[in-house]
C-alpha positions, 0 to 999 in steps of 0.5 A, spaced: 673 556 978 667 552 981 665 545 981 660 545 976 666 548 971 671 543 973 667 538 971 667 540 963 673 540 963 678 534 960 682 531 966 689 532 965 693 526 963 698 522 967 704 519 965 702 511 964 704 507 970 710 503 968 712 500 975 710 492 974 715 494 967 722 491 967 726 496 962 732 493 959 737 498 955 742 495 950 747 498 947 751 493 943 758 493 941 757 493 934 751 498 931 745 493 929 744 492 922 737 492 922 729 491 925 730 484 924 737 483 928 735 487 933 728 483 933 733 477 934 736 480 940 730 482 943 727 476 943 733 472 946 732 477 952 726 477 953 726 468 953 731 469 958 728 474 963 721 471 962 721 464 958 715 464 954 713 471 951 709 474 946 711 480 942 706 486 943 709 492 941 714 495 937 718 501 933 723 501 928 726 508 928 730 507 922 724 506 917 719 510 923 715 504 922 711 501 929 706 495 930 700 495 932 700 500 926 697 507 926 697 506 934 700 513 935 695 516 930 691 517 935 696 519 939 698 525 935 699 531 941 701 526 946 708 525 949 706 517 949 707 514 943 701 509 941 706 502 940 708 505 948 701 506 950 699 499 947 704 494 950 703 498 957 696 497 957 696 490 954 700 487 960 707 488 957 712 487 963 718 487 959 721 492 955 728 492 951 730 498 948 736 498 943 740 503 942 737 508 945 730 507 942 732 505 935 728 499 936 723 498 942 719 492 943 714 490 949 713 484 952 709 479 955 709 472 958 705 467 956 704 461 961 701 455 956 700 451 963 
């Protein structure tokens, strides 16, 4: 393959840079009842770790539902789900994973000063 041929190919996608992302994996003693309960746990974790926060993206495996909605549609053949890509590329610094991916939340610290 010459240089001209190599310019005609798409680059191989690389894994997202998560070097600025703190990952917290939680396994509560009792199974979390639903998304709302998981969100309360994750929000408390975010507040204790980063103070004021913004929830950027999340995933609920029980309902196979994500936010932002349809973020994964353009990632069908990707190893990175849309909600993960969205959180990372919109400045998330904290990922809270509850029950091994059952509920996943990405947070951005906010400073209102």
